[in-house]
N, C-alpha and C positions, 0 to 999 in steps of 0.2 A: 337658280330660277331663271328661265329663259323668257324674254319679252319679244314680242313681235313689233318691228318698227313700222310705223304708219307713214306713208309717203304722200298721199294726196291731201289736198286742203280739206276735203270733207272728213277724211279719217282723223286729221289732227284737230279739227274743230270738235269732232265727236269725243275725242279724248278729253279735251278741256271741259266739255259739257258734262261728262260723266265723273271726272275726278277732281275738277276744280270748283271752288266756290263761285257762285254766280253773282259776283259783285260788279261785273262790267257787262256792257252790251255792245261788243265790238262790231264794226263793219265787217262783213264776212269775207275777209281776205286773210291768207296766212303767209306772212312775210318771212323770208329766209335770208335776204341779203340786202345791203344798202350801200350806196356810194354817192356822196354829194347830195344832190336834190332828188335822187332816184332810189326806189326800193323795188325788189323783185319778189314775187310770191314763189311758192314751192314748185309751181308748174312752169316757172320761168317768165311770167308775164311782168312787164316793166310798168312802173307807175311813177308819176310825179308825187312826191310827198308834200301835201299842203297843210300838214298839221305839225310836223317837226316835233313829235312826241310832246305836245303842249308847250312848245318853245324851248325844249331841252336840247334840241339839235340845231341850234342857230348856226353852228360852224359846218353843218352838213354831216351826213352820215359817214362814219369811219374816216374822219379827217386824218391823213397820214401822220401829221406831226403829233396829234393827240394820241393816236393809237401807239406810236412809237414811244412816247413818254410813259404811257401805261405799261407797255410790255417791258421796257427797260427797268422801271422802278419796281414792278411786280416781281421781276426776276432777281432783284437785288435785295430789297427789304420791303415787304408789303405792309406789315402791321407790327407795331410794338405795344399798343395801348398807350395811354398817357401815364402809366406807371414809370416810364422812362422818357428821356428826351430822345428825339431823333434828329437827323441831320437835315431834314427837309422843312420841318414845321416853322422854325423861326424865320427862315428866308421867305417862306410863303406868306406868313403873317405880316412881315415887313412889306412885301410887294402888295398885298391886299390893302393894308392900311394906307400906304402912300398913294395907291391908285385911286382910292375912293375918298381919301381925305379924312381919315379917322385915326384916333390914337391906338385903338385895339380891335381885334377880331376874335370871335369865339367860333371855332369851326365845329360844324355838325355834319349830318349826312343827308337826310331828306328835307324837303321844304317844310313839311308839317313839324318836324323836330325844331327847325329854325324858328318858326312862328311861336311854338311853345317856349323856346328859349327866350325870345323877345318878350313874351308875356311875363315870364318869371323875373327877368331883369327889371322890367318896368314896375312890377309890383314891389319888388325889393327896394328899388330906388324910391318908390312912393313912401314906404315905411321908414326907410333909414335917412333919406335926404329931404323929402318934402314934409315928413312928420305926420303922415296919415296913421290913424290908429290901426293896430294890427287887425286884419280881417275886414277892413272897410274900404279897401282900394277899389276903384272903378276904372274900367277901360272902355272908352267909347269906340264903337265899330259902326259899319255902314250896312244897311239892308242890302240884300242880294250879293253879299260878299262871298268869296271863296278863299279860305286860308288853309284848307286841309280837312282831314276827317277824324282827328282824334276826338275823344270825348269832350275835352275842354273847348276845342275849336267848334265842334258842331253845336255846342251849347249856345253860341251866338250866331248860328246860321239861320237864314230864313228859308232854306230849301227843305221842304217836308221829307224828301227822300233821304237827305243826308242826316236829318235830325230825328225823324220819327222812330219811336220805340227804342231809343238808346239812353233814356234818362235813368236816374236823376241827373240833372244837368248842373254844370259848374256855374255858380253865381258870380257876380261882379262885372257884368257887361251891360252896357246901355247902347241900344241900336238907334241910329238916326237915318234919315234918307240920304242916299249917296248924292254928292254934288250939292249939298244944301249947307251953306256957310252959316246961315241964320240958325238952323237947327243945331249945328255944332256948338256955336257960342251959347245958345240957350241951355244945352245939355250940360256944358261945363259950369255956367253960372248958377244952375239949379243946385249944384253941390260942389263948389270950387275947391273946397278943402280936401275932398276925397277922390277927385278925378286925377288919376296919375298918367293916363296915356290916351292917345287917339291912334288907332290902328287902321290903316287904309291902303287900298290898292290904287296907285295912280291912274290906272285904267282897269276896269273890272273885266277880266278876260272870260272867266267861266260864265258870267252873267250875260255874255253876248257882246263883248268888246264895247262896254259902255265908256265912252270918253267924256270926262267932265268938262266944265267950262275952263277956258284957258288960264284963269286966275284962281281956280279952286284950290289947287295944291299950295300955291304961295300964300293965299289968304288963310288956309287952314293952319299952315306952319306958323304964321304970325299970331293967330289966335292962341295957339298952343303956348307959344312963347309968352304971350301977355298974361296967361293964367298959370304959368309954371306947370305945364303939362307936357309930357314927352310926345313928340310927333314921330310915329313909327311908320315907315314906308315899307310895305311888302312888295318888293320888286322881283319876286321869284319868277313870275312869268313875264313881266314887262321889262325887266332889266336886261343888261348885257347886249345892247345894240338892237334889240327887237323893234323898238318903236322909232328908230332913227337917231337915237342918242344912246350913250352908254347906259344911262338910266332914264326912265320916263320923267323923273322929276328934274332932269337937266333942262327941260324946256326945249328950245330950238338951237341949242349950241351945236358946234360943228364936230365935237368929240375928237378934236385933234390934240387935246391936252388932257391931263388928269383933271378929275372932277373939281378938285380944290381950286383950280385955276379958272373955272368957268363962272363968269359973272351971273349967268342965268340959273345957276344950280341952287335949288332949294335944299339946304343941308338938313336932313332929318336928324333927330336925336338918336334914333336907332334905324339902321338899314338892314333889311333881310334879303339875302340872295340865295339862289339855288338853281335848279334845272340847267341852264346853259353854262353854269359855272364850271362844269366838267365837259361841256360839249356832248353830253349824252353818253359818255364812255364809262361813267362811274358815279355813284351817288355822292354828291358833295353839296353842302350848303354852308352858309356862314351868316353870322350876325355881327354887325359892326357898330361901335359906339365910341364916344370919347371917354376919357378916364373918369370924370365925375359920375358917369352913368355905369360904365363897365366895371369899375372898381368895387361895386357892391357885391360882386361874385367872388367868393373866397374858396380855397381848396375844400373839396368834398361837397359843395353846395350845388354843383351842376357839372355834367360831363357826359361822355360817350366813349365806349371802348374803341369805336372806329373813327370818331371825330378827330380830325387832324392827323390821320395816318399818313405815312410817307407816300403811298400810292395816290391818295387823294390830293396831296399837296403838289406833287409833280404834274398830275393831270390838270388840276385847276390852273396852275400857273401857265402851262402851255395853252390851255383853252382861252385864257385871257389874252395872251400874246397873239394868238390867231385873230381874235377880234380886232385888235389894234393894227396888226401888220397888214391884214387884208382889207382894212377900212370897211368892215361890214356894217357899222352903224350908218356910214354915209351911203352905202349901197342900199340898205333897208329904206332910208329916207327917200332916195331917188325912185326906187322901184315901187315903193308904197304909193307914191303920188300917181305913178302910171297906172297901177292896179285900180285905184279908186276911180280914176278917170274912165277906165274901161268899164268898170262896174256901173258907174253912174250913167253911162250910155244905155246900159240894160234897163236901169230904173226908169229912164225917160222913154224907152221904147216898149217895155213889156209890163203888163199889169201884175205879173206874178212876182216881180221883184219890187219890194216896197222901199228899201233903204240900204245904202251902203255907209259904213262908218269905220273908223279906225285911225291908226297912226303908224307910220313906218310900214313894216310888214306884219302887223297885227291888225287884222281887218275882219269884218263880218258883213254878211249880206242877210238882210231880214226878208224872209219870204212872206208874201201877202196871203197869209192863211193863219188860222188860229194856232196857238201853241199846242193844242191837243191833237192837231192834224198830223198825218204822216208825211206831208208833202216834202218837208226838208230832208227827212230820212230817205225818202224815195229818190230825191234828187242826188243825195250822196251815194246811194247804191248805183245809180246810173252814171254818176261821175267816175266811180271805180271801174265800171264796165268800159268807160271811155279813156281810162288810163290816168285818173287823178284821184288821190285820196284826201278826203276831208270828212268832217264829222259835225253833225248838228249839236246845238246846245240850246237849252230852254225851249225845245219843241220846234220853233219855226225860224231859228237863226242858224246860219252856217258860218263857222269860223274858218278863215283862210289865213294860214300862217306858215309859209314855206321856209326852208332853210335860207339863211341870209347870203349864201354863196350863189344864189340863183343869178343867172344873167338876164339881161333885158330880152334877148331873143327867146330864152326859155319861158320867161314871164308871159310874153305875148302868146306863145304856144299854149300855155296853161289858160290864159284868158279866153282863147279860142275854144278850148275844150269846155270851159265853164259856160260860155255863151251858147255853144252848140247844144249842150245838155239842157240848159234852162229853156231854150227855145222849144225843145221837145215837149216840155211840160206846159208851155203856153199856147201850143197849137190848138 
């Protein structure tokens, strides 16, 4: 059978439209190459990437050290399954555990898998350690959350697109407003014997970069400890230097040492990582916990054929080393402040820009229009024409999250593009 190769962007988008499920609504560019903060489409046009694959490419596109680790390990031993030991997994687990200050790590692949893993661990801990009657465990979550799109996860989503017509839904979840400490404590106190966990994003990325009060995370962790409830931090998008710290729950630490050495570190009972754990080169995720929690998992009770494979271990180890060696958390913190200052100038000058918010290089600009309007989408289309790629979320919010290897000069160039584009819509 012969196939005709499509070369143009229009041809390639038409192929996806005809043969692929319509589960995404991409910005209409077809990318074929990436390096650092840049990507190129099939016609050769160059863009600044200001989404970073939803923060999976914190280390920049095709980082040479990460690509080298991937190629070397894939050409040596790519996969064994967990039916056998391999010579990379133990070293990787030790590195991860010591870096983030936990006894053990359970390696998985995608972010959603890691969230599902954390839910299973939490429930099992509830039954076997807290003494909850089997089938009665409850996990508290926050409204407007995004933790993935499996059936269990969408069961506690407030997004009608993610949730609609996928039922019946998995029970056992109680939703409270985000950033509401009183609601959290009331939800636990209403059934303290059956609540086993609180699952939360330190900053809600998909919801439009909702940043909570500065003491929300610390207070939430303290309340969980008070009532013997596991505090579960989903740092899949916010973690690994994106917000200016190795983890968003690290507060305002300098990230010059391991997390266990940082006085401002709120230590969760379960930590969920993914996305930039591989620098975008390979699907890698992880769940970390201390022995009293992780030891509830026994052989045969949870696993993954690919989880902990040699390629993933080599890639993830190198990806973490790049974050530390290149001081990308510190760079994200410094550049994020500059970005918000530049965007705040637009808020003060132009009526079309309502608000800027964020932390580190995870930021959002709220457009002064209704979520049902197309304004934010139209701005992103014009941004692409002007050489910068971003994507709206929740209708009237544009998320801006470039690779953390960006320089100050590049950032100002990008801010100039954003200002030029938005001014075109405010004229």
